[in-house]
C-alpha positions as CSV (number, residue, x, y, z in Angstrom):
1,P,26.4,-24.0,-33.0
2,K,29.1,-21.5,-32.2
3,L,28.4,-17.8,-32.7
4,P,31.0,-15.6,-34.2
5,L,32.7,-13.0,-32.1
6,G,30.8,-10.2,-33.8
7,A,27.4,-11.7,-32.9
8,W,28.4,-11.9,-29.2
9,R,29.5,-8.2,-29.4
10,G,26.2,-7.3,-31.0
11,L,24.2,-9.2,-28.4
12,A,26.2,-7.5,-25.6
13,A,25.7,-4.1,-27.1
14,A,21.9,-4.7,-27.5
15,L,21.7,-5.8,-23.9
16,A,23.6,-2.8,-22.7
17,G,21.5,-0.5,-24.8
18,G,18.3,-2.0,-23.5
19,L,19.5,-1.7,-19.9
20,L,20.5,1.9,-20.5
21,L,17.1,2.7,-22.0
22,F,15.3,0.9,-19.2
23,T,17.1,2.9,-16.5
24,T,16.8,6.3,-18.2
25,Y,13.2,6.4,-19.5
26,Y,10.2,7.3,-17.3
27,Q,6.6,8.3,-17.9
28,V,4.6,10.8,-15.9
29,E,0.8,10.4,-15.9
30,P,-1.5,13.3,-16.7
31,E,-2.6,14.0,-13.1
32,E,1.0,13.9,-11.8
33,V,4.3,15.7,-11.9
34,G,7.7,14.0,-11.6
35,V,10.1,15.4,-9.0
36,V,13.6,14.5,-10.2
37,Q,16.3,14.1,-7.5
38,R,20.0,13.7,-8.2
39,F,21.6,11.8,-5.3
40,G,18.6,12.7,-3.2
41,A,18.7,16.5,-3.9
42,Y,16.0,18.3,-5.8
43,V,17.0,19.0,-9.4
44,R,13.8,19.7,-11.4
45,T,10.1,19.1,-11.8
46,S,8.9,17.4,-14.9
47,D,5.5,17.7,-16.5
48,P,3.3,14.9,-17.7
49,G,4.6,12.8,-20.6
50,P,7.7,10.7,-21.5
51,H,11.1,11.9,-20.1
52,L,14.7,10.8,-19.7
53,K,16.9,10.9,-16.6
54,L,20.4,9.9,-15.7
55,P,20.7,6.2,-15.4
56,F,21.6,3.7,-12.7
57,G,20.2,5.5,-9.7
58,I,22.1,8.8,-10.2
59,E,18.7,10.5,-10.7
60,T,15.5,9.2,-9.2
61,V,11.9,10.3,-9.9
62,T,9.1,10.6,-7.4
63,K,5.7,11.0,-8.9
64,V,3.3,13.4,-7.0
65,P,-0.4,13.5,-7.8
66,V,-1.0,17.3,-8.0
67,Q,-4.2,17.2,-10.1
68,R,-5.9,14.5,-8.2
69,Q,-8.3,15.4,-5.3
70,L,-7.2,13.4,-2.3
71,K,-9.2,12.8,0.8
72,M,-8.7,11.8,4.5
73,E,-11.5,10.5,6.7
74,F,-11.8,11.3,10.4
75,G,-14.0,9.3,12.9
76,F,-14.7,6.5,10.4
77,R,-13.0,4.6,7.6
78,T,-14.6,3.6,4.3
79,L,-14.3,-0.2,3.7
80,R,-15.9,-0.3,0.3
81,P,-17.2,2.7,-1.6
82,G,-20.1,2.4,-4.0
83,T,-23.8,2.7,-4.2
84,R,-24.1,1.0,-0.8
85,S,-20.8,2.1,0.8
86,E,-19.6,0.2,3.9
87,F,-18.0,2.0,6.8
88,A,-16.1,0.9,9.9
89,T,-15.1,2.7,13.1
90,P,-11.8,1.3,14.4
91,P,-10.6,2.4,17.8
92,E,-8.1,5.0,16.5
93,A,-10.9,6.6,14.3
94,Q,-13.2,6.6,17.3
95,A,-10.6,8.4,19.4
96,E,-10.1,11.1,16.9
97,S,-13.8,11.9,16.6
98,V,-14.6,12.3,20.3
99,M,-14.3,16.0,21.2
100,L,-15.0,18.4,24.1
101,T,-17.2,21.3,23.2
102,G,-17.1,24.8,24.6
103,D,-19.9,24.1,27.1
104,L,-18.0,21.1,28.4
105,N,-20.1,18.4,26.7
106,V,-18.7,15.6,24.6
107,A,-19.6,15.4,20.9
108,V,-18.7,12.8,18.3
109,V,-17.6,14.7,15.2
110,E,-16.9,12.9,12.0
111,W,-15.6,14.7,8.9
112,I,-13.7,14.4,5.6
113,V,-10.9,16.6,4.4
114,Q,-10.5,16.9,0.6
115,F,-7.2,18.4,-0.5
116,R,-4.8,18.8,-3.4
117,I,-1.0,19.1,-3.4
118,R,-0.1,22.6,-4.5
119,D,3.7,22.5,-4.3
120,P,5.3,19.0,-4.9
121,K,8.7,20.2,-3.9
122,A,7.5,21.4,-0.5
123,Y,5.3,18.3,-0.1
124,L,8.4,16.0,-0.5
125,F,11.1,18.0,1.2
126,N,9.7,20.4,3.8
127,V,7.6,18.1,6.0
128,R,8.4,14.7,7.4
129,N,5.7,12.0,7.2
130,V,3.2,14.2,5.4
131,P,0.0,12.1,5.8
132,E,0.5,11.8,9.5
133,T,1.3,15.5,9.9
134,F,-1.7,16.5,7.8
135,R,-3.9,14.2,9.9
136,Y,-2.7,15.8,13.1
137,M,-3.1,19.4,11.7
138,S,-6.7,18.6,10.6
139,E,-7.6,17.1,13.9
140,A,-6.1,20.1,15.8
141,A,-8.0,22.6,13.6
142,V,-11.3,20.9,14.1
143,R,-10.8,20.4,17.8
144,K,-9.9,24.1,18.2
145,V,-13.1,25.2,16.4
146,V,-15.3,22.7,18.1
147,G,-13.9,23.7,21.5
148,D,-15.1,27.3,20.9
149,H,-18.7,26.3,20.3
150,S,-21.5,24.7,22.3
151,V,-22.7,21.2,21.7
152,D,-26.0,22.5,20.1
153,E,-24.0,24.5,17.6
154,V,-21.7,21.6,16.7
155,I,-24.6,19.2,16.2
156,T,-27.3,21.4,14.6
157,I,-27.3,25.1,13.8
158,G,-23.6,26.0,13.6
159,R,-22.3,23.1,11.5
160,A,-21.7,25.2,8.3
161,E,-19.9,28.0,10.3
162,I,-17.8,25.4,12.1
163,A,-16.8,23.7,8.9
164,L,-15.8,27.0,7.3
165,A,-13.8,28.0,10.4
166,A,-12.0,24.6,10.5
167,K,-11.3,24.9,6.7
168,E,-9.7,28.3,7.2
169,E,-7.7,27.2,10.2
170,L,-6.4,24.1,8.4
171,Q,-5.5,26.2,5.3
172,R,-3.6,28.6,7.6
173,L,-1.7,25.7,9.1
174,C,-0.9,24.2,5.7
175,D,0.4,27.5,4.4
């Protein structure tokens, strides 16, 4: 059966409206913020909830998890978390954990850094390759602090002091 011309127009209008709605609507989850960019330049930050943007790639949205606590592991990798977690030590993880102490001994130091993204605009636009840069900064901070202490302090009595000093140094680098 042939459709009348008005039906074709209605169908085309419905498809165009659906496409327009599909390219303008976006949803930001509760633990995220949406950083809106127009042609790649920062425009605004949108809070959690439903929002609209300019369609067809004029504006793009990058969702940044600002409320979620993220973590990075050094010296090991978690294969499967749970009651009986499984860990592995690939060669790159082993290399980052071997450190020279202040008394010229070698210690294997494993640690976890937990962090949150404070400024989503700075996270996206001020640093290139953020995870790799953050990994290098954390490793540098811990190596600096471990290098100022003896192997006995690193392994036993000075662990809390070393952890606090490394945290402060890493925070200084991140700021």
